[in-house]
N, C-alpha and C positions, 0 to 999 in steps of 0.2 A: 243772464250770456257769461258772467264768470263761472258758476254752480254747473255750467253745461260743461263750459272747458276743464272743467276740475275732474268733474266725473268720468268726463271721452279718456282725459292722462290718466284716472287710475284705471278706468277700463285695460288701458293699452300695455298698461306696468304688470297688470296682473295677466294680459297674454301672454308677455315676455319674459315672465318668471316660470310660468308653463313650459313654455318655448324652453328655456337655459336647465331647466330643472331634468327634462325630456333628452334634452341635450346631452347633459349629463349621463345620461344611462348610456348613451348607443359604445358599440366599440368599447366597453368595458374590458379589459383583460385582467384573468383572474387564473392566479396559478396555484394548484396543490400539487399533494403527494399523493404518488399511490397508495390508495387501499384508506386515505383519509374521505372525509363528509365535507361538502362544502355546500356554500349559498350561493347562489347566483343570483343578483337583486333585480330587481321589476318593482317600481310604484310607479303608478296610475295617478297623474296629477291632478286628475278632474274628482279625483273620491270619492266619484259616484257610485250607486249602488254599480257591483259587477256579478253578470249573468252569466257571462265566458268566460273562461281565461285557458287561452291556448302557449306553450310550451315547444317550441318548435328547433330540431338542426338544420339547418342549410341545405345536408348533405344525402339525408335520409328522404327526402322527397315530400312531399303535402301528402302525403295518404297513411304516413300514421306521423304519431305527436310523441314525444317526451314526455308529455302529460295533457291533459284536456278538463278540466272542468267544467261543466255543464249540466245544469236542472240541479244545482244545490249537491255537487256530486263528483268525484272523478272519474272517469268513463274509463276502465281498464283496457276496454274492447279496442279501445281506438290508440292505443300506446305502441308503440314499437318493443318489442318482446325485450329488449337488453336492457328495459326501465324499467320493468313492470318491478313492482314492490322495494322500487330500490328509491322512487324519489315522492316526494310531498308537497305540501303547499306550506313556506313557513308557517305564514298566518294571514290571515285574511279582513285586517284591519287596516281602517284609513290608508285605503287603495291597495297596501302592501302584499304584494304576488309573488314575492321572493321564492324560487323554487330548492327547497333543499334537494340534493344530490348525495347520496349515501354509495362510501364502497366504490371509490373511484379508480378503473384504471385507465390503463392507455388509448383501450377503444372508445371512451369516451372524449377524446381530443375533438373538439372543432367550435362551430361558431353557431350560439342559441338565441333564437330569439323570440320574445316574450310581446304575445298581442292578448288584448282584452277587449271584449264587448260592455258598453253597460246602457242604462235608460236614455242617457244625455248623446251619446253616438253608438256610431256604427264601429266594427273592429278594426282596431288601429294597431297601428306597430309601439309598443312603448317604449323597449328597450333592445337591446343587442352585446352579448356577453359572447368574450373568444375565450374559452376554456382552453389551459395548458397543463397535461397532467406528466408528473416528471416520474422517469419509468426509474421500476425499481434496480436494485442492484442484483442483478443477472443469477439463475442459478450456477450456470457456467465458470460465473466470474469466482463466484464462493466457494466453489467445488477446487478451481487451479489454486486459487488462494488458500486453501487450506491444505491441496498438495504440494504448495512450493512452501507453506510453512513447513509441512513435515520431510520433507527433501530435504531442507535448510537444517532442521532435528537431526538427523540420519548425520547429515554430513558433519554435523559436529560431532555427533556422537562417534562416527567413525575417525574422526580428525584427532578426537580427545584418547579413544583407543587405541589408535597407530602412536602415540607418543605416551602414553601408559606404557605400553605393551614395550615400545623400545628402552623405556625406564627401565622396565622389568629384568628385559634380557640380558641390558647393559652388564660386560661384565665390570665391578665397583673397584673404585682405584680411593686410595680416604688421605688425607694427608691435612696436617694445618698449615696456617696461615703464615707468610715469614721464611721458611722451608727455603734450603739452598736452592733443590731443587726436586723433581718429581717426573717419575716415569710411567706413559700411556703404555702398555703393552700391545704390540702385535707381531703376529709372526705367521709366515704361512710358507705352504707344503711344497707349492706351485715355480717352476724353475722360472727364474725373471732374470729374462733376456736386459741389456743394453737401451731398448729403446721402452722400457716399461716405464709409468709412470703413478705415484704417491702421491696422495691427496692427504692433508689432514685438515679438518675442518670440524670449527666448533657450531654449539646451535643455534648461530643466527646463520648459517654456513658462510662464516667467514673465512681464508684461507690461513691455518696454521702456517702448515710447514707444507713444500711442495717439492719433490726431489721428481729428476728426467737428466732421460740422457747422460746418465753416470753422475749425475752434481746437482745438490739444493741451487732452487731457483727464487732466490729472496726477492725478486723484482714482483714477484704474485704474491706475494707473502702478505698480509694484511697490515698495516704498521703496528696494529696495534700489539704481534707479535715479534714484530721484525727485531733483529739480536737477541729472543729471547727462549728459541728454540734450536736443538740439536738432532740429527738422527745418526747412526752405526753409520762411520766410512763406509763399510764393507757390506754394507748390505744386497748387494747381488748373492753376493757367496756366501751369507749369513742367514739370510732370508729373516734377518731382525727387521720387522720395521717398528718400532715402538718408537717412539716419541718424546724426548726430556724435555721437560720446561721447564723455565728456571724461573728462581723466583716467583711461585705462584701465591696470588691473592683471592681474599674471597671473591670479588668478582670474576676469577677464570674457575667457578663453580660449571655444572653444566655436562650434557652432551658431547663428546668429541667423536668423531665418526675417523675412520682410516680407508680408505679405498685404494683400489689398486687395479690401474687401467692398461691393458695392451695396447698395443702398438696402434689399433682399428679404434680405439677410443672408447672399448667396450670392458663393463667392468669383471674384472676375474674373479677378486674378491672385498667381502667391507666386514669391518667390526667396531661397532657403538664401544665407548670407555665413557662409564658415569665416573668425574671427577668430583671427588666429595672436598672441599675443602673448609675444614674446620676453621672458624673465627679466633681471634685471639679471647686473649679471659675479658676480654672490654664488653665481646661482642657476643653472642648470642647464636650456636648456631642452629638455623631455621631448616636444612636442609632435614634434618630430620633421619 
């Protein structure tokens, strides 16, 4: 009685393990990158002699297989055309009939089913595999990225050329740091009326000096230059828009622009001055 009970429990455990093994193969998710090869797992827990192997995809219909193994060979005539010469059995050893799928594409996405027939049982479903193929980086996106990079490079080159040309064409004024003052020259041939606006700006676009309505406008001036600038008191008559910068320092070097606007805000003229401030004896002049 005990031996019979033991044999029954052993049989039940074997059946249970086979059930668990088969269940583990169901709904297996597989992820692969576009263009790579992938193995879809399938292993018959009975490990008997397998006579027929069917790999199918649920959305292709029953008439065409991903792979059909019968009469000890793969039957290409039964294959769906998209899988010919792209699939093979990994091995046929101890019930392992996993499928090798080569050069995957997004067209291979789907649910795959593996069925086998052996001398012990009729055709049965062994495993179900959900294959997900990640899409490649689209060609249009690559082209767009290249165009954007080229656009950025062209824009950067354009900006660099603009500043190079501005420095090249600017009138140069050279002075030593620590002198009492330096004059940045700017004259015009335009007839200036009382509504004219004159702005001096530095390379950081800070307002160095502003003249409008017949007088200076210190409230518009950058704090960095406050009390350090002066213009001709009779500039409307003399047409001399030059700027005197007091106590120039090494930090004052750079491009300064003189801009003249009419009452409507249109630019009548613009002139650039490149101020080169030579450092003191203990500091090297790096302006070249």
